[in-house]
N, C-alpha and C positions, 0 to 999 in steps of 0.2 A: 875418888875412885871411878865414879860414873863418868866423869869427863874423859879419863884415860881410856876406858873401854870404848867409848864412842869414837875417839880418835883412831884407835887401832882398827875398829870395825870399818871406819871410813877408809882407812888406808888399804884394808883388805879389799874393800869394794873397788877402790880406785885401781889397785894392782890387778885385780881380776879383770877389770875392764881393759886395762892396758894389755894384759896377756891375751885376753880374748879377742881384742881388736887390733893386735899388732899386724902390720903388713897390709897389702892391697886386698880388699875384700872382693870375693867373686860371688855374683848373684846366682841363686839357684835357677837352673833352666832345664826344660824338658823339650826334646825335639823328636819328631816322628815324621818321616817322609814316606808316604804310600800313595800310589795312584788311586783313582776312584775304584771301588770294589763292587762286584756284583755277586750276590749270593742267592741261593734257592733253598730256604730252610725247609727241612722235612723231606728233601729229595737227595739222599746220600749218593745216588747213582750219578749225580752230576759232578761230584767231587768238589762242589762249591756250596755245600749246605750250611757253612758257618763262616763268620768273619774272624780271621786270625790276624792279630796285631803283633808285629814283630819289629825287631831292630829299634827298640826304644832307647834313646840316648838321653842321659840325665847328667847335667853339670851341677855340682853342689859345693857350697862354701866350705872352706876348711873348718874343722871342729863343729860341723853341723851334720845332721842325719835326717833322712826322710822318715817322717813319722806317720804320713798318711798318703795313700794314692787312691784315686777314684776314676773309674771309666763310666762315662755317661753317653747314652744314646738319645738323640733329639729327633723329633719329627719336624716337618717343614714349618710348623707353627712355633717352633722353639720350645716345645714341651718335652720334658725328660720322660721317656717311656721305659727306660731301663737304666739301671746303674749297679755297679759292683764296687766295693771299697774295702780297704783294710787300713787299720791305724794302731799305733802303740803310743799312748800318752803317759806312760809311767815315768816318774821323775827320778833323779839321782839322790834325792834327799837334800836337806838344807845345806849341809856342809859341802856335799858334792857340787851342788850348783854354785855355792859361794866360792869354792876354791877351784872350780872347773876340773874336778878329778873324778875319775870313774867313767864307765862306759855310758854313752848317750843312748837311751832307748830308741829303737828304729824299727821300720818294716822294710822287707825286701820287695822291690817292684819286680814282678815276673818278667822274663824276657819275652814271653808270649802270652797274650790275652785272647780269649775266644768269646765271641757272641754268637749264639745259635739262632738269632732271629726272633726271639720271644721277648715279651715285655715283662715287667716286674711281677705280673700275675702268672707268667708261664704260658701265655697265649701267643701263638705265632702272629707277628704283626702283619698288617695288610701290605700288599705290594706298593712300592713307591720309593722315593728317595729319602734317605735319612742321613744324619750327621753324627759323628762320634768324636769325643774329645777326652783326653787323659789329663787329670789334674794330680799334682803332688804338693805337699806342704812340708817344709823342713822344720828342724827343731827351733829355729828362730822365728817360726810362725810366718815364714814367707811362702807365698803361693805362686806356683808356675803351672802353665797349661800349654798343651799343643794347640795348633790352629785347628778349627773345625774341618774334618775330613769327610768326604762323601762315601756312602755305601748305598747301593740300590738293591732293594729286595724285589726279586722277580721270580715268582713260582709258576708263571704260565709259559708253556713252550711256544715257539714261533707258530704262526698260522699258515697253513696252505689253504687258500681260498678255492682255488680251482686248479685241476690238473686234467686236461682233456686232450686226447689224441685226435688228430684229424681223421685218421683211419686206424684200423687195427691190423691190417695186412698190407704189406707193400712189397714191391718187386723192383729192386734196384738194378734193372737191366739196360739203363740208358735209352729206353724207348720214349722218354718224355712223359710217361704216365706212371705215377706212384713210384718214382725213382728214389724217394726218401720218405721218411716218416717224421712228422712234427708233432710236438706237444705244446699246447697253449698253457702257460703257467701264470698264475696270479697268487701272490703270497703277501704276508706281512713282512716286517723287517727282521733281520737276524744278523748275528756276527759272521755266520758262515753258512753257505749253501753248497751242498755236494750233489752233482747230477751224474748218474751212472747208468750205463747199459750193461746188463749181465746176461750171459747165455744160460742155457737150460741147466748147466752144472753149477751155476752160481759164480762163475768166474767173471771178473770185470773185463768187458771188451773195450770200453772207452769211458772216460770220466772227465768232468770239468768241475772246477771249484771257483766260487766267488766269495771272498772273505775280506774282512777288515781287521782281522786279529793281529795283535802286536802293536796296534796303535789305539791307545785308549781314547784319544781325542777324536778318532774317526767316527763318522756316523754309521749306524747300522744300515744294512743293504737289503734291497729287494732281490729276490731270485730273478734270473733272466726271464723275460716275458715269453720266451720261446726257446725250445730245444729241438734241433733237427739232426737226424742221423741218416747218412747215405748208405749204411750197410757195410762200411769199411772200419777196420781198426786203425789206430793212430799211424801205423806204417803204410796204410793204403791197401791192406789185404782185404779182399772181399770175404765176407763171412758166409757160412753155409746156411741153407734153409733150416728153419726150425722155429722154436718158440723162444722169445726173449722177454726180458723184463727191464722196464725203465724205472729207476728208483730216484726219488728226490728226498734229501735229508737236510733239515735246517737246525742249527744250533745257535742259541743266544749267548750273551756274555756271562749269564749265570749258569751255564751248562745245560739248560733245558733244551730238549731236542724234539723234533717231529719227523716222521718218515711216512712217505706214501709211494706206492709203486703201481704200475700198470703193465700187464702182459700183452704182447703183440706177436705177430707172426711175420717172418721173412720168407717169401715164396717167390720162385722164379717161374712157376708153371703159368702158361697162358695159351689161349686159342687164337686163331686167325679168323677174323670175321670180315666179310666183304659184302657191300651192298651197292647196287647201281639202279638207274631208272631205265625201264624198258623203253627202247626207242631213243634213248639219250636226249630227250627233249624235256628239260626241267620246267618249261612254261606250261601253266595249267589255267584254263578258263572254264568255270563251271557252266558257262553258256555254250561252249564249243566242244568239250570232252566230258565223257561220263566219269572216267576215273584215270588215275595215274598209277602205274604198277611199279612196285619196288621188287628187284630181283636180289635174293639173299643167298650167300654161300658161307658155310661154316665147316672148317676142316676137322673140328674135334667136338663131338657131342657127348663123349663119355664124361661122367661126373657133372653134367650140366644140371643146374638147379632150376633156372628160369631164363626167359628171354623177354625183351621188349623192344618195340620200335617207337621212338618219340619224335614228334615234329614240334619244334619250338621256334619262337620268333627271335629277333635279334637281341631282345632283352633277356632271353633265356626262359621265357614263360612257355610252358608246354601246353599246346592247344589240342593235340591229338596223341593218343597212346594206344598201341596194340600190345598185348601181353600174352604169355603162355608159358608152358613148362616143357620138359624134355619129351613129353608124350605127343606134342603137336608142333614140332619144329617146322616152320614154313620155308618154302623156297621162293614164294612170291606173295606179296601183300598188295591189295588194291586200296587206293586212297581216293575218296570222292570229293575232296576239297572242303570238307566240313570239320569242325572242331568245337571245343568248348573248354576254356581255361578252368572253369569250375569243375567240369566232369570230362576230362580229356579221353576217358575210355569210351564215352558215349557221344561221339561227334555228332552234332545236330545243327550247328550254326555255320553258314558259309563263312569261310575265312576271308578277312579283309586282304586287299591286294598288298603284296610285299614279298620280301625274301624270307624264307623259313629254312631251318636246318633239320634234316632227318638223320637220326643216328640209331643203328641197330646194336643192341648190347646183349651180352650173354653173361650170366652169373653162374659160377661153379660152386660146388659144395664146399670146396676148400677156401672159399672166400674170394678167389680171383675173379676179376671182371674184365671181359674182353669187349671191345667196342669196334664197330666199323668206322671208317672215315666218314665224316659228315658229308651228306649230299644236299646240295641246295635244291630247294623247291621254290619256284617263283610263281606265286599266285598272281594272276593278272586277268581279272574279269572285266576290266575297263577297256573300252575301245580306244584306239589312238585318237588323240585330240589335235585339232588344227583349227585355226581361224583364218579367214580370207576376207579381205575388204577391198572395195574398188570405188573409185570416183573419177570424174573427168579431171583433166589436168592440162595446163596449170590452173585454169579457172575451174573451181569446184562447183558442183550443183548446189542449188538451194535445198534445204531440208524439205522433204515431201515430194520433190520432183523426181522423175525417173532419171537414170544415168544415161546421158548421151555423150558421145565423143565423135570427133571427125571434123569439126568446124575449126575456124581460124583461132578461136580462143580456147578451144578444147580439143587439140589434135591428138591427145593421148588419153589412155585409160591408166590411171595410177592404181597399181595393184600392190597390196601388202599382205604378207602371210606370216603367220607364226605356226610352227608345227612341231610335233613331238619328235625328238631325235631317235635314231636307231630303228626307224620304220621306213620301209620303201614306199614312198608316196608317189601318186600319179596326179598330173594336172589334166583335168578333163574340161574340154570346151564343147558345149552342146548348143546346136542351133534350134530354130523354132520347130523343125521337123524331127527333132531328137537325134539327129546325126551327131556322132561324137568324134572329136579329135582328141586322142589320149597321148600324152607325152610324159615319160618318166621324169619326175622332178630332178633326179640325180643327173640326167642328161642335160637338163636346162642349166643346172648349177655348174656342171662341167664345162658348159659352153661359155662360162664367165658371166652369166646373168644371175643377179642377186636381188632379193627383195629388200626394200621396196623398189619397184621399177615402174617406168613409164612405157606403156605398150602402145605401139602405133597400129596394131591390128594385123601384123604379119606373124607367121609361124617362126619362132626363133630358131628352129632347126632347119626348116626348108626355105624360109624366106617368102613363102606364098602369102598373099594378102587375102584376108577374109572379106567377103562381100558385105555391103550394107545389110543390116537386118537386126533381129532380136536374138540375143544369146544369153547363156548362163555359164558361169565358170566356177569350178570347185576343185578341192583336193580330196583324194580318197586313198586308203591304205588298209592292209591286213597285217596285224602284228604276229609275233611268234606263237602266241597263244591262240591264234585264230580269230581274234576280235577284229571286226571291220569298223573303220572310222571314216567319217565324212566331215569336211569343213563346212563353214557357212557357204551358201550359194550366192554369188554375185550376179545379178541380172542387169544387162545393159543393152543399149541400142547403138549400133554404129551408123552414123549418118553423115555423109560427106557432101550433101547438097549445099550449094552456095546461095546466100541471100544478101541483099543490100537494100539500103534506104535511099531516098532521093533528096528531099529538101524539106524546109520549114517555111510556111507562108505566114506573114504578119499582116494584120489589118491596118496597121499604122506604125509609125516610128516615134511618135511623140506621146508622152503620158504625163498628164498633170492632174492627179486625183484631187478633187475638191477645188479645182481651179475655176476660172471664169468662163472658159471657152468650151467646156464639155468633154475634154480629153480624159475620160474617166477610166477606160479599160482599153487593152489591146488584145484582139483575138489571135491566138497562136494555133495554127493548124498543121500537124505533122503530115507529110506525104510518105506513106509506107506501103509498098506494093504487096509484101507478104506479111499477113497478119496472123498466120498459124504457127504453132510450135515455139511460142515465145516463153522464155524463162522469166525475164523481167524486162520492163520498159521504163526508162528513166528520162524524164524531161527536167532540165535544170536551167535556171536563169542565173547567169554569172556576171559579176562586175567586169567591165572591159579593161580596167586598169590593173587589177591584181588577180583576176580570175576567181575571186572568192564567190562561192555559191550563196545566193540569198533566197532562192526558192527552189524546192525540189518536189517532184511528184513521181513516185515509183509504184508501178502496178504490174499486173501479169498479162496485160493486153494493151493494144495500141489505144492511146487516147484520141478520140476524134478531134477534139479541140479543147482549149481552155481559154478563159477570159481572165487576163491578169490585170489586177488593179494596183500594181506597184507595191505589193506587200510581201512580207516573209511568210514562212509556213505558219508562224504563230500569229499571223494577221497584223503584225506590226509593220509600219511603213519602212521601205528600204530607203537608204540615203539617195539624194539626187545624184544623177550621173548616167552613164551609158551602160546598157546591159545587153548581152547576147543570149540567145536561146540555144541550148545544146540538147541533142537527143541521142541517147545511148540505148541500143537494143541488144539484149543478150538472148540469142536463140538457144534452144535446148541442146543443139548439136555443137554449140560453141561459136557459131558465126556471131560477130559483134560489130555491126555497122555503127558508125558515129557520124553525126551531121551537126553543123553549126549554122545558125541563121546568117544570111549574107549581110543583113543590115542590123544595126544595133537599135534598141529601143532607148530613147533618151527620156529619163524621168526628171521632171522639174516641178517642184512645188513652190519655189521661191517667187516672190513678187518683186517688181521694181521697188526699190527703197528710196524714199525721199522725205526730207524734213524741211520745213520752212518756218521762219520767224521774222518778226518785224520789230523795229526799234520803238515805234509808237503806232497807235491806231487812229489818232485824230491829228490832222495836219491842215495847214492853211496855205495852199499853193497860190499866194497873191504877190509873190516876188518882193515881200518886205524883209526878207532875210531871216525870218523867224518861222521855223517849222514849215518851210515851203515844200519839203519832200519827206517821204518815208523810205527807209532802207530795208530791203528784204534780203535776208541771208538764207541760203538753202544749200543742202547737201543731198547727193543722190548716188545710187549705183549707176553703173555704166549701162546705157540702153541705146537702141538705134535712134530714138527720137523722144524728147521730152517736150510737152506743150504746157505753157502757162497762160491762163486767161483771167481777166478781170470782168466781173459781171455786176450789174446794178441791182437795185432792190427788186426789179421786175424779172431778173434772171437773164437779161440781155447781155451778150458779150460786147464789151466796150473796148477791149484791148487784148491782143494776143502776142505771145512771145514763144520762140522755139529754140531748143538746144540739141545738138547731137553729142552722144556720149554721156557727159555729166552736166547737170544744171550749174548755173553760175549765179552769184549774187548780183543784184541790180538795185537802182534807185528809181522810184516812181514819183514823177512830179505832178500826178493827178490829171494828166492829159489822156485823151482817147486816141483812136487810130488816126484822127485828123490832126492831132497835135494841139487841140484846144483843151483848156481846163474844163473838166467835167463839172456838172452842177453839184452843189452841196448835197450830201446824202451818204448812205451807207453802201459800201462796196465789198465784194468777196473776191479773194484771189485763190485760184485752184491751179496746181501743177500736177500733171499725171503722165504715165507712159504705160504701154502694153508690150510684154515680152513675147518671145516666140511660142511660149506655152499658153498664150492667151490670158495670162494673169495681169491684172492692172494694179499699179501702185500709185497713190496720190497723197497730197497734203493740201490743207485748206486753211486760209486765214480769213476770218469773218470780222464783221463790224469795223472795217477800215473806213473811217469817216473823213470826208472832205467837209470842213466847216470854216469857211473864211470869216464867218461872223464871230467865231470864238477868239479871233485875233484882237478883238476890241476889249477883252477882259483879262484879268490876271489875279493871282493870289499867291502869297508866300507867308512863311512863319519866321519869327525873329529868332527861334532856337530850333536846332535839330534834335536836341535831347533835353528833357526836363524831368524833374523828380518831385511830384506834389506830395511831399511827406511832412510838411509843416515846419521845416527847419529854416524857412525864409531864404533858401538858396535854390534858385531855379525851380520855384514851386509852380509857376504858370508858364504858358507859351502864348504869344500874341500873334493872331492871324491878321494879315493886311490885305484886304480885297480892294480891287479898283475896277472902274467901268469907264470906257471912253466917253460915252454920252449918258451921264447919269439922269438927265431930265427925261429920257425916253424909257426909264426903268419902270416896270410894273411890279415885279417881285424878284426876290433873290433867295438862295438857299446854299448853305455850306454844310457838307457832310464829311465826317471823319470815319473811315471804314478800315476794318482790320485787313490783314493780308489774305484772309479767307473770304473777303467780300462782305462781311457782316457790318451793318451800320452801328457805330458805337455812340456817336454824338451828332446832333443836328442843330444848326442855327438857322433861323428863317427871318424874313422881313419883307416889307412892301417896297414902296418907291424910295424910302429913305435908307441908304446904305451907309453904315458907320465906317469910319476910316480904319478902325481896328476892333478886333473881337478878342477878348481874353478867355482862354480855356484853362480851367483849373484841374483838368484831368478827369472830372466826373463824366460818366456817360449818361445817357437819357434815363437810366434807372438809378442815377445818383450813386453809382459805384465807380471805383477807380480800378482799371484793369491794365496791367502792364502790357506793352506790345508796340508794334510798329504800325502807324496809321497813315493812310493816304488822304490828302485834303483835296476835295472836289468842290468847285464853285459853279453853281447853276444860276443862270440869269434869264428872265423872260421880259421881252420888250412890249410896249403898248401896242405895237402893230401885229402882235401875235408870234413874231420870231422868238426863238429861244436858242441858247447855246450853253456850253459848259466847258470848264477847263480845270485840269489837275495841276496842283502845285508841283514844281520841278523836284522838290525834295520831300521825302516823308518825314513825319514827326515821330520820335521815339519817346515813349512814356516808361519811366522806370521808378518803381518804389521798392522793389525787393533788394535787400543788400547783396553784395557780392558773396559768392560761396567759397569757403575755404575748407580744406580737409587736412587733418593730421594723420599721417600714416606711421604706425609703429609695428615692429615685428613682435607679435604676441607670443612667439615661441622662444623668445630670448629674455632672460632675466638680467637686468642691468646690474653689473657688479664691478664698480670702479675701485677695486682694491689693489691694483697694481700687479695682479698675478698673470696678466696677459690674456685672460679669458673674459670677454664681454666688458672690457674696461671702458668702452665708449658706447653710446647709444646713437643711432641714426634716426633723426626726426625728419620724416618725409613731409614736404609742404606742397599742397596742390591748390593753386589759386585759380578759380573759375569765375569769370564775369561775362555773361553771354553777349552783352551789347554795349559795354563801355569799358574804358581802360581803368587800370588800378593805379591809384596815385601814391599809396603808401601801405606799409605793413609793419607789424611788430609781433614778436613771440616772447611770452613771459612764462617762466617756470615758477609755480607756487609750491611752497613747502606744505606738509600735511595740515598746517593750521591756516593756510591761505595767505601767508606772507610771501612777498615777492622774493625770489631766490636768485633768478638769473634772467636777463633780458637780452634780446636782439631787436633791431629795427632797421628799416630802410625805405627807399623810395622806389616807385614802380613795382614791377613784379618781384616777388620774393624768390630766393634760390629754391631749387627743387628739394634740397635737403640741408639740414644742419647736423654737424657732428659735435656731440657734447661729452665732456669727460667727467661730468658729475660735480664739478666745482662751481660754486656760486660766485656772484659778483663780489662778495666780500672775502673770497678765497677759501671759504669753508666747504668741506666735502659733504655730500648727501648723507643722511642717516640710514642705517641698516634697516631692512625690512619695512620701509616706509613707502607710501605712494606720493609721487610728485605730479602735479597737474600741469599739462602743457596748454596754454591759452594762445591761440593763433588769431590775430585780428587783421582784417583787410579793410581798406577804405578806397572807394572808387572816386572818379572825378566829380561826382555829384554829392560827395561827402556822406554817402551811405556806407555804413560799416557792418561787416559780418564777422561773427566770432565762431571759431571751432575749437573744441577741446578734446583732450585725450589724457590718459593716465600712464605714467612711467612707473611700474613697480620696481623697487630697488631690492636686489637680493641681499642676503646676509653678508656683510663685508667682513673679510678676515684680513686685518691690517697687521703687517709685520712691524714689530718694534724690537730691533735687536734680535735676541734669541727667542723672543716671545712673539705670540700672536694675540691680537686683541679684537674682540667682537663687541660692538656697542649697539644695543637695540633699545630705542625709546618707544617702540610700538608694541610692547607686551602690555596688554590692558588689565588693570586690576580694579575691583570695586573700590569706591572711595574710602580711603583710610583703612583698607583691609588688604590681606594677601590672597584674596579669593580670585583665581583666574577664570572662574566659570560663572560667577554671579555678575555678569556684564551683559550688555546688549548682544542680541543674536549675531549681528555682523562682527562685533568686536570679538565675540567668543570664537567664531569661525576663523577670524584672522589670527587669534592666539593659536588655534590648532595648526594652521598652516605654518606659522612662524616656528612653533616648537618641532613640528615634523621636519622642517627644513634644517633647523638647528641640529637635530639628532643625526641627520645625514652628514652634515659638515663635521660635527665633532667626532663621529666615528671614522671619518677619513683621516683624522689626526689621532689615531689610536695610541700613538706612543707619547702623547702629551697628557699631563695632568691639567685639570680644569679648575680655576677659581671663579666662582660665580659671585659677583658683587651687585648688591642692590643699592641704587642711588635715588635720592628724593629731592623735591623742590622745597626750599626753606622759605616760609612765608613771613616769619618774624625777624626781628633784628635785636642787636644788643644782648642784654642778659636773657631776655625772653628767647632769643635765638639759640643760646646755649642750652637752655632747658628743653626747648623744642627738639634740638638735635639729640640730647641725651635720653629724654623720656619718650619721645614719639618717633623721630625719624630713624634712628639707628635700629630700634627693635622692629619697626615696620619694614625697613629695607632688608633687614636680615631675614625676617619671616617670608618676605617676597622671594628672596634668593632661595630659601629652603623650598618654597612651593614650586619654583621652576626646576630645582634639582629633582624633586620627587616626580614631576611630570616627565622630565628627560629620562629618568631611570625606567619609568614605565614604558617609554618609547624605545628603550634598548641601549642607553648609555650606561656604562658600568658605574655603579654607585661609588665604588672605592676611588674612581678617578676624580670625583668632584668634591670640592669643599666650598663653603659659603662664607661671605662676609657682608655685614651690614654697614654701609658707608654713610648712609643718610645724605645730608646736604653738604658734606665736608669737601667734596671734589666736584664742583659744578663745571659744566662745559661752557656756559655763558653766565654772566652775573645773574643772581637771583632777582635782581631789580629789573632786568630786561623782560618786561611782561610779554612781548611778542615772541620771544625765543626761549624763555626759560622752560618750556615744555621739553626741551632737549635734555634738561637735567634729570627729569624723571625717567630713569632708564635702568636696564640690567646689562652689566658688562660681563664678558667672559674672557679671562686671561688664560692662555694656553702656554704652559711651561713644559719643556721636554723632561721626561722622567730622569 
């Protein structure tokens, strides 16, 4: 039984479900469309004191009913401030619900809902924007709501801030004065502004409206800032006199309104007021007139309340005011030219010059105001101004001198004048007796004469010339206010007397300061007949070729004479050449005589120039063909006569030669004037000449020795160059002396002297002369001194005669090795990695050996451990430079960040060797290997068997810093590449021990070293994430570990760069 009931119950439920859900279901919806609303709660007169919600549209599902509705009001924060709701939740019973029979309980949603602007406590809410929403819930418990809609609560009326009329009475009679009335308006915003003019009966004469009503999206408006009325209605009809009212009304969207009005008067009544200046002269000077009278005329005085006369400047500032009422209406008012802007009724301060306006006005009891036309008053207490200046022309006077004109350089008087326009000026010329010639300036200008002008002393209107004498000239005028003005006074002298100079006398025409003949100065004497009235006197000495002045003396009087020593004004000597003397005199009246000397002064400081030289000083003129003559070479400037003389030891002339023009070379055979050979002894040769300035030039050769006895001896050396350095190669030089008659020998001496004449070594002996003397290079102080030596052989015979002879060739002693220099560009880092930048290095070679040739050279490049890496060699002088690509003789490339030493060796022909060195620093090399780049650096130093970069010698530590900083710069240039840092080591052991060394020592050590480098690079700015490390140990050697000279290259850090 229980099973059957359950089935039936289930069938009923299913059936009910089918019946209830048959067909397309419709969702419950509620829709409400209303524009934003404005309300003014508590103000029923606005007609908008509540929110009325109408036209609510609800769509509901079949067999459903609305069981609840609710109206909610929200503030801007989303808080519910007011709600009203109704609901019916009673059921139809179990069977009704089960079988869907019976009426569904429901509530009716009103067609209109009202909110009065209060909250749930009944208080009126504050002004502001709110939102309202209507909710419904159906019998299926489905909820629907309207969109939030806006309502603005506004209980404040619009604001009228200002309503001001310009005037309260106006007279629209088209006279240009108060023809309309205007009101300045300043308001807040509102939906509508009404502006009206009403007559005294309250009827509207004219109105205007500004509104945004009908458009809820439109913004509220300000009232017009101004309202003006011309007294006419809209049809153009002029309104009658009387009282009127202007009314301004503003209404906002919530119906709140404000109103303000102003009463005013329209009146056509007016009086005619006239005012003029007595005498009709508006110009007034307080220095020339006591007062200026105004004449007043008024045609209507009835109803007059008051009057005033105001005098104001162009800015409208009142400086003087006269006032009164109907009891004392004036017909004339006197003005004394004073005023006070602070107290215009009590004029006390003289007014400044300028144009003022005077207006007489009358006020009537009905408010009308009548004014006279403005009358100009021109205050002018300043005399007319003019300037007048004069100077002689075209040559002006010097400052401080009186003005003269009439001479050849000053034929005119240059006159310039500046004067105030609008004034009748007179040009006044007054002589020394105060006789005046007056000419109207206007007549001068009408005659076509304008300033500035050059005046020759004639009357421009009559053509009459004024006589010579003293004069003064000025402008004068009287203006309309009676002020009299005078210009500057120009005083001048007209002088047409002619003056002239005659000549310049010179005491001589040759000048040789510091010379041998005493031509030290030339006296210059000007010949000037008239020495009075001089403005300036200029004496100038000019070069005859280009006219350039070298000496100038300017004074204000004639110079009696000057003595010129061939110098400039700064006392520096003038160049040699010809100079003329010029004299220029300027007289005050403009006469300007100019004179030039007839002859030129020739200045010469040069001396005759001559040089003389001789090929030898000792000779033996005995016709044996050996040193029989001496050759004298000489050069000179060109002169009239050159004289050459030979003198003996007593100063006697034994031979004379002469040349015209220039000297010539000659050979002297030791003979005198008679052609006979002169006796043995010392002779002097002198060549000299004297030029036209008295200067003497000469040259002298002394110690010219005739020694026929010296022909009997000789000496020579077996070597020209030797090198006493103990290498058994040309360590000594052998001297070979000889004497023709050795049995007559008493003593001998051989001296070796430097080129400075200092004795370095001496050999001496008596009657026994050895066939050869060996010199080992030591001097008398037992030192060896490099240099070139002269060998001199001295001989004394038993009869008392003596002689000497020098070896034909000098002997050169050399112990210093040849000098060589290596020149490298310190600003370039050698980087032979194939990138096109600094892939080669230029090695500059400079070979210097002062006194012997170079026989051979070689250049060797040593690696950082001193092993030979690259060599060049050759004979003779080396090339000036070598270009190296960084590859050694074994084809191996240089190591990164390592220093290679250049050793430059030179050998001279004496087998002396010199060595010069320099260092080539190699940059960090970035070698391309396919898509990768590799950097191999063996020069990062670590403490022994540690990964410590810093516990090393100071030099190695600094080198580490430099290498790491350079590495950081390079690695960051390849920012798109990942970096693998590999540590490599040298393997010392072999066999099984090598494997253990690799596993237990080298791999951990090399890995730790790679990590140390990574940390240092990260500190310097390389991103940590870009770098990874590997410890390779000795597994990848560059050279065999058994190569003791080169296995240092295996101890290295490598950097492999792979693109990300």
